[in-house]
VOPAGU-2260 file (C-alpha; in pm, 1 decimal, decimal comma):
REM VOPAGU-2260
SITE   aa  ch    i         X         Y         Z
SITE  MET   A    0    3707,6     698,7    1598,6
SITE  GLU   A    1    3952,4     461,0    1436,6
SITE  SER   A    2    3704,7     199,6    1557,9
SITE  GLN   A    3    3385,6     411,0    1485,9
SITE  ARG   A    4    3554,8     403,7    1102,6
SITE  ASP   A    5    3658,7      51,8    1081,0
SITE  SER   A    6    3275,6     -83,9    1218,5
SITE  HIS   A    7    3133,3     211,9     954,6
SITE  LEU   A    8    3341,6     -20,8     638,6
SITE  GLU   A    9    3230,8    -307,8     790,4
SITE  ARG   A   10    2876,8    -287,4     811,1
SITE  PRO   A   11    2779,4     -47,2     480,7
SITE  PHE   A   12    2438,1     -50,6     505,3
SITE  ASP   A   13    2408,9     147,3     911,7
SITE  SER   A   14    2587,9     488,0     684,4
SITE  PRO   A   15    2309,0     685,5     717,5
SITE  ASP   A   16    2399,5     754,3     275,5
SITE  TYR   A   17    2236,5     380,4     201,6
SITE  ARG   A   18    1955,8     455,3     538,4
SITE  ARG   A   19    1809,4     778,1     304,0
SITE  SER   A   20    1874,7     567,1     -40,4
SITE  ARG   A   21    1618,1     261,5     113,4
SITE  ASN   A   22    1383,1     527,6     245,7
SITE  ALA   A   23    1397,7     699,3     -24,1
SITE  TYR   A   24    1347,1     389,7    -271,3
SITE  THR   A   25    1044,2     305,2     -34,3
SITE  ALA   A   26     848,4     605,0     -97,4
SITE  GLN   A   27     925,8     647,4    -458,3
SITE  CYS   A   28     774,8     262,8    -516,3
SITE  ALA   A   29     497,3     423,2    -317,3
SITE  PHE   A   30     423,5     721,9    -524,2
SITE  GLU   A   31     492,0     550,2    -821,2
SITE  TYR   A   32     284,2     220,1    -688,7
SITE  PHE   A   33     -57,7     565,5    -656,0
SITE  VAL   A   34      36,2     668,2   -1028,1
SITE  ALA   A   35     -49,6     317,1   -1138,4
SITE  ILE   A   36    -375,7     300,0    -935,1
SITE  LEU   A   37    -502,9     643,5   -1185,0
SITE  VAL   A   38    -396,9     463,7   -1500,9
SITE  SER   A   39    -593,0     159,9   -1485,1
SITE  ASP   A   40    -919,7     -12,1   -1325,3
SITE  ALA   A   41   -1209,1     227,3   -1268,1
SITE  PHE   A   42   -1034,6     552,4   -1298,8
SITE  LEU   A   43    -824,0     542,0   -1627,5
SITE  ALA   A   44   -1189,6     291,7   -1777,9
SITE  LYS   A   45   -1380,2     617,2   -1674,7
SITE  LEU   A   46   -1202,4     825,8   -1873,9
SITE  LEU   A   47   -1208,0     643,8   -2145,2
SITE  LYS   A   48   -1554,0     605,3   -2134,5
SITE  GLN   A   49   -1573,0    1000,5   -2133,5
SITE  ILE   A   50   -1422,3    1055,9   -2487,3
SITE  GLY   A   51   -1634,9     825,2   -2635,4
SITE  LEU   A   52   -1459,8     503,7   -2716,0
SITE  ASP   A   53   -1702,9     161,2   -2637,8
SITE  ASP   A   54   -1630,5     -97,1   -2412,1
SITE  ALA   A   55   -1474,5    -319,3   -2643,3
SITE  ALA   A   56   -1164,7     -40,4   -2742,6
SITE  VAL   A   57   -1194,4      57,0   -2333,7
SITE  GLY   A   58   -1099,9    -288,3   -2301,1
SITE  ILE   A   59    -813,2    -282,2   -2539,1
SITE  ILE   A   60    -657,5       3,2   -2420,1
SITE  ALA   A   61    -631,0    -144,4   -2042,1
SITE  SER   A   62    -450,2    -445,4   -2152,3
SITE  LEU   A   63    -250,9    -273,4   -2280,8
SITE  VAL   A   64     -20,2    -294,9   -1933,9
SITE  SER   A   65      31,4    -654,9   -2083,0
SITE  PHE   A   66     247,5    -569,1   -2325,7
SITE  SER   A   67     449,3    -378,5   -2076,1
SITE  PHE   A   68     729,6    -681,2   -2022,3
SITE  LEU   A   69     834,6    -682,1   -2370,3
SITE  PHE   A   70     991,2    -309,4   -2312,1
SITE  GLN   A   71    1196,5    -485,2   -2024,7
SITE  LEU   A   72    1361,4    -601,3   -2318,9
SITE  PHE   A   73    1518,2    -225,2   -2399,6
SITE  SER   A   74    1681,4    -242,9   -2057,6
SITE  ILE   A   75    1958,4    -492,5   -2223,6
SITE  LEU   A   76    2073,0    -287,9   -2454,6
SITE  LEU   A   77    2045,5       6,6   -2312,1
SITE  MET   A   78    2330,1    -179,1   -2036,5
SITE  GLN   A   79    2532,9    -151,4   -2328,5
SITE  ARG   A   80    2533,2     208,3   -2396,4
SITE  VAL   A   81    2441,3     353,3   -2046,3
SITE  ARG   A   82    2725,0     574,5   -1866,3
SITE  ASN   A   83    2512,8     723,7   -1583,8
SITE  VAL   A   84    2237,6     515,8   -1474,5
SITE  LYS   A   85    2079,1     742,4   -1234,0
SITE  ARG   A   86    2042,5    1015,6   -1508,0
SITE  THR   A   87    1872,4     751,7   -1768,5
SITE  VAL   A   88    1635,3     661,4   -1464,5
SITE  LEU   A   89    1558,0     984,6   -1435,2
SITE  ILE   A   90    1487,0    1103,0   -1777,9
SITE  ALA   A   91    1319,1     770,3   -1837,3
SITE  ASP   A   92    1049,6     802,0   -1563,2
SITE  THR   A   93    1014,9    1187,2   -1554,6
SITE  LEU   A   94     860,1    1047,4   -1887,3
SITE  SER   A   95     657,7     787,4   -1833,3
SITE  GLN   A   96     503,9     954,5   -1584,6
SITE  THR   A   97     472,4    1273,0   -1758,3
SITE  LEU   A   98     311,7    1073,7   -2083,6
SITE  PHE   A   99      69,4     910,4   -1780,7
SITE  PHE   A  100     -14,0    1278,3   -1704,5
SITE  GLY   A  101     -91,5    1327,0   -2067,5
SITE  VAL   A  102    -347,3    1084,0   -2076,9
SITE  TYR   A  103    -621,3    1324,2   -1818,4
SITE  LEU   A  104    -547,6    1583,6   -2101,6
SITE  VAL   A  105    -692,3    1343,0   -2387,8
SITE  PRO   A  106   -1050,8    1427,4   -2284,1
SITE  PHE   A  107    -970,8    1850,4   -2363,6
SITE  LEU   A  108    -883,5    1815,0   -2741,8
SITE  PRO   A  109    -988,2    1958,7   -2992,3
SITE  VAL   A  110   -1021,7    1595,6   -3192,9
SITE  SER   A  111   -1232,7    1330,6   -3295,0
SITE  SER   A  112   -1329,5    1059,6   -3018,5
SITE  GLY   A  113   -1141,9     776,0   -3225,0
SITE  ALA   A  114    -819,0    1010,8   -3301,9
SITE  ARG   A  115    -818,7    1081,4   -2882,4
SITE  GLY   A  116    -825,8     683,8   -2826,9
SITE  TRP   A  117    -527,4     666,8   -3036,1
SITE  ILE   A  118    -348,3     952,0   -2878,8
SITE  ALA   A  119    -484,3     799,1   -2509,0
SITE  ALA   A  120    -357,6     460,3   -2603,2
SITE  GLY   A  121      28,2     601,5   -2736,9
SITE  CYS   A  122      43,9     786,2   -2391,8
SITE  MET   A  123     -28,3     497,5   -2211,4
SITE  LEU   A  124     169,2     208,9   -2426,5
SITE  THR   A  125     486,5     478,1   -2476,0
SITE  GLY   A  126     501,6     592,1   -2120,7
SITE  TYR   A  127     502,7     207,6   -1981,2
SITE  ALA   A  128     758,0     165,7   -2291,2
SITE  PHE   A  129     974,9     473,2   -2082,7
SITE  LYS   A  130     920,4     259,8   -1759,5
SITE  TYR   A  131     952,2     -76,6   -1799,6
SITE  ALA   A  132    1293,7      -8,7   -1990,5
SITE  VAL   A  133    1467,9      63,3   -1703,6
SITE  SER   A  134    1274,2    -119,0   -1442,6
SITE  SER   A  135    1553,0    -393,0   -1379,2
SITE  MET   A  136    1831,7    -130,9   -1374,2
SITE  VAL   A  137    1608,2      98,2   -1114,2
SITE  PHE   A  138    1539,5    -248,1    -866,5
SITE  ARG   A  139    1932,9    -376,4    -957,2
SITE  TRP   A  140    2055,6      21,4    -806,2
SITE  SER   A  141    1821,6      41,1    -542,9
SITE  ASN   A  142    1900,2    -298,1    -362,0
SITE  SER   A  143    2218,7    -232,0    -390,2
SITE  TYR   A  144    2186,6     -55,3     -83,3
SITE  VAL   A  145    1975,9    -307,9     156,4
SITE  ASP   A  146    2183,9    -598,4     341,2
SITE  PRO   A  147    2135,4    -896,2     106,2
SITE  ALA   A  148    2004,6   -1099,3     461,9
SITE  LYS   A  149    1799,1    -843,6     436,5
SITE  ARG   A  150    1647,6    -854,3     118,4
SITE  GLY   A  151    1289,1   -1033,6     201,0
SITE  ASP   A  152    1194,6    -824,7     541,6
SITE  PHE   A  153    1294,5    -499,4     348,2
SITE  SER   A  154    1081,5    -571,2       0,0
SITE  ALA   A  155     777,0    -675,0     262,3
SITE  VAL   A  156     777,7    -443,7     438,6
SITE  LYS   A  157     873,7    -182,3      97,0
SITE  GLU   A  158     551,0    -369,7      -0,8
SITE  MET   A  159     367,1    -329,6     348,6
SITE  ILE   A  160     428,9      84,8     261,4
SITE  SER   A  161     260,0     115,6    -133,7
SITE  LEU   A  162     -16,5    -156,0     -17,7
SITE  LEU   A  163    -152,0      74,5     316,1
SITE  SER   A  164    -110,2     395,3     154,5
SITE  GLY   A  165    -257,8     281,2    -149,1
SITE  ILE   A  166    -607,5     224,2       3,7
SITE  ALA   A  167    -569,5     537,4     149,6
SITE  PHE   A  168    -481,4     678,5    -145,2
SITE  THR   A  169    -788,7     495,4    -363,7
SITE  LEU   A  170   -1046,5     572,6    -120,6
SITE  ALA   A  171    -930,4     999,3    -141,5
SITE  ALA   A  172    -909,3     962,3    -502,3
SITE  GLY   A  173   -1215,2     750,6    -593,2
SITE  PHE   A  174   -1442,2     997,2    -249,2
SITE  VAL   A  175   -1302,3    1328,2    -467,2
SITE  PHE   A  176   -1394,8    1196,8    -831,4
SITE  ASP   A  177   -1750,1    1088,5    -742,4
SITE  ARG   A  178   -1804,5    1439,0    -580,5
SITE  PHE   A  179   -1737,0    1565,6    -932,8
SITE  GLU   A  180   -1944,0    1304,3   -1131,6
SITE  ALA   A  181   -2254,1    1352,1    -874,5
SITE  GLY   A  182   -2193,1    1772,5    -977,8
SITE  GLY   A  183   -2146,8    1634,6   -1361,1
SITE  ASP   A  184   -1845,8    1782,2   -1379,2
SITE  MET   A  185   -1629,5    1532,9   -1487,6
SITE  LYS   A  186   -1362,8    1756,5   -1711,7
SITE  SER   A  187   -1278,4    1936,9   -1370,3
SITE  ALA   A  188   -1197,4    1560,6   -1222,9
SITE  PHE   A  189    -982,3    1472,9   -1495,8
SITE  LEU   A  190    -777,5    1789,0   -1465,2
SITE  VAL   A  191    -729,7    1747,7   -1058,9
SITE  LEU   A  192    -619,7    1384,9   -1129,2
SITE  ALA   A  193    -385,1    1511,8   -1426,2
SITE  GLY   A  194    -249,2    1778,8   -1104,7
SITE  VAL   A  195    -203,3    1477,2    -864,4
SITE  ILE   A  196     -41,0    1321,5   -1116,4
SITE  LEU   A  197     159,9    1583,3   -1183,1
SITE  LEU   A  198     245,5    1612,6    -809,0
SITE  LEU   A  199     317,9    1270,9    -794,5
SITE  ASN   A  200     588,1    1273,5   -1086,2
SITE  VAL   A  201     735,8    1564,0    -877,7
SITE  CYS   A  202     746,4    1304,2    -587,9
SITE  CYS   A  203     933,3     995,5    -786,6
SITE  PHE   A  204    1201,3    1259,2    -923,2
SITE  VAL   A  205    1298,8    1409,8    -642,9
SITE  CYS   A  206    1320,3    1038,3    -461,4
SITE  PHE   A  207    1509,3     954,8    -724,6
SITE  CYS   A  208    1746,0    1227,0    -682,5
SITE  LEU   A  209    1804,7    1120,1    -310,4
SITE  ILE   A  210    1907,6     802,6    -359,2
SITE  ARG   A  211    2290,3     717,2    -416,0
SITE  LYS   A  212    2483,5     721,1    -688,8
SITE  PRO   A  213    2571,5     371,3    -836,3
SITE  GLU   A  214    2902,6     310,7    -803,7
SITE  ASN   A  215    3001,0      11,3   -1027,9
SITE  ILE   A  216    2733,0     -25,4   -1264,4
SITE  GLU   A  217    2838,4     203,2   -1477,9
SITE  ALA   A  218    3167,1      86,3   -1573,1
SITE  GLU   A  219    3002,2    -285,6   -1660,1
SITE  HIS   A  220    2967,3    -256,7   -2048,7
SITE  ARG   A  221    3042,5    -637,1   -2264,5
SITE  PRO   A  222    2907,7    -715,4   -2569,6
SITE  LEU   A  223    2501,7    -849,0   -2613,6
SITE  GLY   A  224    2592,3   -1128,2   -2761,9
SITE  GLU   A  225    2843,5   -1208,3   -2489,2
SITE  VAL   A  226    2641,4   -1111,8   -2237,7
SITE  MET   A  227    2326,3   -1327,5   -2437,0
SITE  ARG   A  228    2530,0   -1644,2   -2370,4
SITE  SER   A  229    2641,2   -1634,1   -2056,5
SITE  VAL   A  230    2252,9   -1539,0   -1967,4
SITE  PHE   A  231    2103,5   -1841,9   -2163,9
SITE  GLY   A  232    2435,9   -2066,2   -2029,8
SITE  ASN   A  233    2328,0   -2048,3   -1717,8
SITE  ARG   A  234    2162,9   -2323,3   -1638,0
SITE  ASP   A  235    2006,5   -2226,7   -1286,1
SITE  PHE   A  236    1881,2   -1888,1   -1417,5
SITE  ILE   A  237    1702,9   -2107,4   -1693,7
SITE  HIS   A  238    1547,9   -2322,0   -1421,5
SITE  ILE   A  239    1409,8   -1969,9   -1258,7
SITE  LEU   A  240    1254,8   -1925,2   -1632,9
SITE  VAL   A  241    1051,1   -2257,8   -1662,7
SITE  LEU   A  242     910,1   -2133,6   -1320,2
SITE  ALA   A  243     805,7   -1764,6   -1381,0
SITE  CYS   A  244     640,8   -1881,7   -1678,7
SITE  LEU   A  245     460,1   -2147,3   -1507,9
SITE  TRP   A  246     326,1   -1891,3   -1306,2
SITE  ASP   A  247     238,4   -1648,3   -1556,3
SITE  ALA   A  248      37,1   -1879,3   -1737,6
SITE  ALA   A  249     -89,6   -2006,3   -1452,8
SITE  ARG   A  250    -245,0   -1636,9   -1312,8
SITE  TYR   A  251    -264,8   -1486,1   -1726,5
SITE  ILE   A  252    -530,3   -1816,0   -1808,5
SITE  SER   A  253    -810,1   -1702,8   -1589,5
SITE  VAL   A  254    -757,5   -1418,3   -1307,1
SITE  GLY   A  255    -796,5   -1134,7   -1587,6
SITE  PHE   A  256   -1217,3   -1246,1   -1664,8
SITE  LEU   A  257   -1311,8   -1286,9   -1321,6
SITE  GLY   A  258   -1349,5    -884,8   -1307,4
SITE  THR   A  259   -1635,9    -920,5   -1494,3
SITE  TYR   A  260   -1727,1   -1263,0   -1371,8
SITE  LYS   A  261   -1780,6   -1114,9   -1029,9
SITE  THR   A  262   -2016,7    -822,2   -1136,5
SITE  GLU   A  263   -2211,3   -1048,5   -1358,7
SITE  ASP   A  264   -2232,1   -1394,6   -1318,7
SITE  LEU   A  265   -2215,4   -1375,5    -955,9
SITE  ALA   A  266   -2413,3   -1046,8    -904,6
SITE  LEU   A  267   -2189,4    -843,0    -728,3
SITE  THR   A  268   -2257,4    -496,7    -689,4
SITE  VAL   A  269   -1866,9    -276,6    -773,6
SITE  GLY   A  270   -1901,1    -131,4    -432,7
SITE  THR   A  271   -1908,5    -486,1    -282,1
SITE  VAL   A  272   -1606,5    -574,7    -508,4
SITE  GLN   A  273   -1362,8    -284,6    -424,3
SITE  VAL   A  274   -1479,2    -358,1     -32,2
SITE  ILE   A  275   -1390,8    -764,0     -65,8
SITE  ASN   A  276   -1056,2    -629,1    -237,5
SITE  MET   A  277    -982,5    -408,0      30,9
SITE  ALA   A  278   -1043,4    -678,2     274,3
SITE  ALA   A  279    -808,6    -887,1     132,2
SITE  ASN   A  280    -519,0    -644,8      61,0
SITE  LEU   A  281    -496,8    -559,9     425,6
SITE  CYS   A  282    -452,7    -900,3     442,3
SITE  ARG   A  283    -188,2    -926,7     230,1
SITE  PHE   A  284     -55,3    -654,5     422,0
SITE  ALA   A  285     -89,7    -820,8     754,3
SITE  VAL   A  286     155,4   -1087,7     621,7
SITE  SER   A  287     372,1    -926,5     404,3
SITE  ARG   A  288     696,2    -894,2     704,1
SITE  PRO   A  289     611,3   -1280,4     790,4
SITE  PHE   A  290     676,6   -1363,8     426,3
SITE  GLY   A  291     963,1   -1162,9     371,7
SITE  ARG   A  292    1082,7   -1319,9     724,3
SITE  PHE   A  293    1062,4   -1631,8     650,3
SITE  SER   A  294    1208,4   -1625,9     305,9
SITE  ASP   A  295    1538,9   -1469,8     480,4
SITE  ARG   A  296    1550,8   -1810,9     776,6
SITE  THR   A  297    1496,4   -2009,4     473,7
SITE  SER   A  298    1527,9   -1934,3     100,2
SITE  TYR   A  299    1393,7   -1751,6    -109,4
SITE  ALA   A  300    1304,0   -2007,8    -371,1
SITE  HIS   A  301    1085,5   -2205,6     -23,9
SITE  GLY   A  302     884,2   -1892,8     -35,7
SITE  PHE   A  303     765,1   -1860,1    -367,8
SITE  ARG   A  304     674,1   -2213,5    -342,7
SITE  LEU   A  305     488,2   -2136,6       7,8
SITE  ALA   A  306     290,2   -1888,5    -208,6
SITE  LEU   A  307     291,0   -2141,9    -533,6
SITE  LEU   A  308      54,3   -2328,3    -240,9
SITE  ILE   A  309    -200,5   -2075,3    -123,5
SITE  ALA   A  310    -241,6   -1952,3    -468,8
SITE  ALA   A  311    -332,6   -2312,8    -535,8
SITE  GLY   A  312    -606,1   -2284,4    -239,7
SITE  ALA   A  313    -755,4   -1937,0    -390,2
SITE  PHE   A  314    -772,3   -2147,0    -747,0
SITE  ALA   A  315    -939,9   -2485,7    -549,0
SITE  VAL   A  316   -1188,8   -2209,5    -453,0
SITE  GLY   A  317   -1286,1   -2048,5    -748,5
SITE  CYS   A  318   -1313,4   -2401,0    -906,3
SITE  PHE   A  319   -1625,6   -2402,7    -708,2
SITE  THR   A  320   -1747,7   -2028,7    -699,8
SITE  ALA   A  321   -2061,0   -2075,3    -897,4
SITE  PRO   A  322   -2417,7   -1800,9    -866,6
SITE  ALA   A  323   -2524,5   -2036,2    -578,3
SITE  THR   A  324   -2169,4   -2032,0    -402,9
SITE  ARG   A  325   -2070,5   -1673,7    -503,5
SITE  TRP   A  326   -1926,4   -1592,6    -138,5
SITE  PHE   A  327   -1673,5   -1829,9    -191,8
SITE  ILE   A  328   -1545,8   -1537,1    -429,7
SITE  VAL   A  329   -1422,9   -1352,1     -91,5
SITE  LEU   A  330   -1199,0   -1658,5      55,6
SITE  TYR   A  331   -1095,4   -1661,1    -325,6
SITE  THR   A  332    -921,2   -1301,5    -325,1
SITE  VAL   A  333    -787,0   -1328,1      -4,9
SITE  LEU   A  334    -551,6   -1620,4     -51,7
SITE  TYR   A  335    -514,3   -1512,2    -398,3
SITE  ASN   A  336    -366,5   -1181,8    -266,5
SITE  VAL   A  337    -206,4   -1341,1       5,2
SITE  SER   A  338     -23,9   -1540,4    -187,0
SITE  LEU   A  339     119,7   -1228,9    -399,2
SITE  ALA   A  340     255,9   -1142,8     -99,8
SITE  GLY   A  341     507,8   -1430,1    -117,0
SITE  SER   A  342     578,4   -1454,6    -536,2
SITE  ASN   A  343     589,8   -1036,8    -574,7
SITE  GLN   A  344     930,6    -990,1    -323,4
SITE  ASN   A  345    1069,0   -1364,9    -400,2
SITE  ALA   A  346     940,2   -1399,2    -751,8
SITE  TYR   A  347    1242,9   -1085,8    -764,2
SITE  ASN   A  348    1492,6   -1204,5    -515,9
SITE  MET   A  349    1520,9   -1557,6    -621,0
SITE  THR   A  350    1653,2   -1416,4    -954,8
SITE  TYR   A  351    1887,9   -1237,8    -746,9
SITE  SER   A  352    2001,4   -1489,3    -550,3
SITE  TYR   A  353    2087,7   -1747,6    -859,3
SITE  VAL   A  354    2219,2   -1472,2   -1116,8
SITE  GLU   A  355    2571,3   -1278,0   -1116,1
SITE  PRO   A  356    2551,5    -909,3   -1045,0
SITE  SER   A  357    2723,5    -817,9   -1371,8
SITE  LEU   A  358    2430,9    -964,4   -1582,2
SITE  MET   A  359    2103,0    -867,2   -1323,8
SITE  VAL   A  360    1945,0    -623,3   -1548,9
SITE  GLN   A  361    1975,2    -836,0   -1864,0
SITE  ALA   A  362    1855,3   -1151,5   -1676,5
SITE  MET   A  363    1558,5    -962,4   -1530,9
SITE  ALA   A  364    1405,7    -878,4   -1792,8
SITE  VAL   A  365    1431,9   -1128,3   -2007,3
SITE  LYS   A  366    1281,3   -1338,3   -1746,2
SITE  SER   A  367     970,2   -1096,5   -1728,1
SITE  SER   A  368     917,8   -1062,5   -2101,9
SITE  VAL   A  369     956,5   -1424,4   -2168,4
SITE  GLY   A  370     732,4   -1490,9   -1860,7
SITE  GLY   A  371     549,7   -1210,0   -1989,3
SITE  ILE   A  372     468,9   -1343,4   -2369,5
SITE  VAL   A  373     382,5   -1636,9   -2242,5
SITE  GLY   A  374     159,6   -1528,0   -1984,6
SITE  PHE   A  375      -0,2   -1333,4   -2276,9
SITE  CYS   A  376     -76,0   -1653,6   -2479,7
SITE  ALA   A  377    -197,8   -1788,7   -2173,3
SITE  SER   A  378    -514,8   -1539,4   -2154,3
SITE  LEU   A  379    -522,9   -1523,4   -2530,7
SITE  LEU   A  380    -647,4   -1927,2   -2472,9
SITE  GLY   A  381    -846,4   -1834,8   -2185,3
SITE  GLY   A  382   -1031,5   -1647,8   -2398,8
SITE  ARG   A  383   -1130,3   -1909,4   -2658,1
SITE  ILE   A  384   -1196,6   -2153,9   -2342,6
SITE  LEU   A  385   -1449,5   -1928,0   -2185,1
SITE  SER   A  386   -1638,8   -1820,0   -2562,4
SITE  ALA   A  387   -1635,9   -2197,3   -2594,6
SITE  VAL   A  388   -1761,6   -2271,2   -2264,7
SITE  GLN   A  389   -2052,0   -1962,6   -2328,9
SITE  GLY   A  390   -2141,4   -2093,3   -2639,7
SITE  ALA   A  391   -2195,8   -2451,5   -2561,9
SITE  GLY   A  392   -2461,2   -2247,6   -2289,4
SITE  ASN   A  393   -2215,9   -2295,3   -2028,0
SITE  ARG   A  394   -2204,2   -2664,2   -1932,4
SITE  ILE   A  395   -1934,0   -2912,5   -2052,6
SITE  ALA   A  396   -2087,4   -3296,4   -2142,1
SITE  GLY   A  397   -2415,8   -3158,8   -1953,1
SITE  ILE   A  398   -2301,4   -3063,2   -1667,0
SITE  PRO   A  399   -2332,3   -2668,6   -1544,1
SITE  VAL   A  400   -2008,6   -2475,4   -1564,7
SITE  HIS   A  401   -1924,4   -2135,3   -1618,2
SITE  GLY   A  402   -1627,3   -2148,0   -1814,5
SITE  GLN   A  403   -1439,6   -1916,6   -1520,1
SITE  GLN   A  404   -1418,6   -2252,1   -1314,5
SITE  VAL   A  405   -1297,4   -2435,8   -1608,0
SITE  LEU   A  406   -1027,4   -2166,7   -1617,8
SITE  CYS   A  407    -896,0   -2184,8   -1223,6
SITE  GLY   A  408    -892,2   -2579,2   -1285,5
SITE  LEU   A  409    -644,1   -2462,6   -1568,9
SITE  SER   A  410    -468,2   -2248,1   -1333,5
SITE  LEU   A  411    -459,2   -2516,8   -1020,9
SITE  LEU   A  412    -315,4   -2734,4   -1234,7
SITE  LEU   A  413     -50,2   -2476,1   -1363,1
SITE  THR   A  414      -0,8   -2379,9   -1042,2
SITE  LEU   A  415      69,6   -2758,5    -905,4
SITE  ALA   A  416     300,2   -2790,3   -1166,5
SITE  ALA   A  417     495,7   -2470,2   -1067,4
SITE  PHE   A  418     484,3   -2581,0    -711,2
SITE  LEU   A  419     624,3   -2919,1    -794,4
SITE  TYR   A  420     901,5   -2748,4    -981,3
SITE  ALA   A  421    1030,8   -2497,3    -734,7
SITE  LYS   A  422    1062,7   -2822,5    -468,6
SITE  LEU   A  423    1231,5   -3079,4    -701,7
SITE  VAL   A  424    1431,1   -2820,7    -979,2
SITE  VAL   A  425    1478,7   -2462,6    -842,5
SITE  GLU   A  426    1574,2   -2528,5    -414,5
SITE  LYS   A  427    1801,4   -2817,2    -516,8
SITE  GLN   A  428    2023,0   -2520,1    -647,8
SITE  GLN   A  429    2304,9   -2364,9    -490,4
SITE  ALA   A  430    2268,4   -1957,6    -497,3
SITE  VAL   A  431    2562,0   -1769,9    -577,2
SITE  ARG   A  432    2407,1   -1487,3    -275,0
SITE  ARG   A  433    2206,7   -1483,5     -44,4
């Protein structure tokens, strides 16, 4: 018995509590992903059009998620006051999911279309505020039960489960919605999806309850000025921050403008685009775990650099994707999604490697916020460039070219810059821990 107890103390990650916590966190991420699907893209657009908003208003509300990075700054202030991380996360996440549930009730409100639009926007924005204010705390708390030597593999498996189950969920939700829409009963479709969000809210709550209570996070209360000086005084973290800004700028300057390019300039149907996206997600699913193991074996910075190289290939293909070569969009979509298998998981784990545990939540909040601001500014610049190229009749110096091709070229240059920075600067840093 004593030898078994000693073994358990040496390997706490094998304990039942730790395994249960990891499994609950994996399930919670999948349920949260399902809710994200229902409050974005086609589902959200259908709801907003139903309440009478025009295309411009739909686009503005749908892009509110772009501001979500700012809400992570709240976690820095929360960490100065939070006494119970688990209770704080439970309250914030439940409020967030309830607000997303409320979005689907907006069509039933007896007010004008304009008022419904403002209410929907308010629910979305406030829902993301609660969600992202605690997202860094959730990551640190839940990942404290993962063996650091296997964190890349765990992140990959967690993402694979969310992706595969998300594909099935999207198909099922889309089928149900299409059936109601075909029968002219859109409001019943919204009620059904509202009920689904409510059920997913309960599932997320249960999953968080099953995760073991943090043992030492609550005790960490330091003056805000001291925390910020420590975060920005960490040169290794500043290098991670610069890398994040380069990558966010590379993505946001082009990716957000490719949706309409596919259906209008490339003349692909919405159904065809969804099939391409599903195929790309399956490819991402297939490489997620090998990517995670590769990062565990080498380093998270090295894994991130490999993802950047693949993304550069995607943007290079995007430069040559035009109406005459429209099927290049398949290769672009596959390469870009495969790159996300490495960039998403390694971006978090890389920060974990170069920041002290007591500053992890604050550092992640700063990185997400600053990187998001840079990305949003890049998207504004991309919009101006796109308008300029279209205003010139899709020509530059007399050469026929679409604005999205130009934006992909800029994404390529920024991604290559990020690749070189990762190789020459970030990978040479000494990790705090694996």
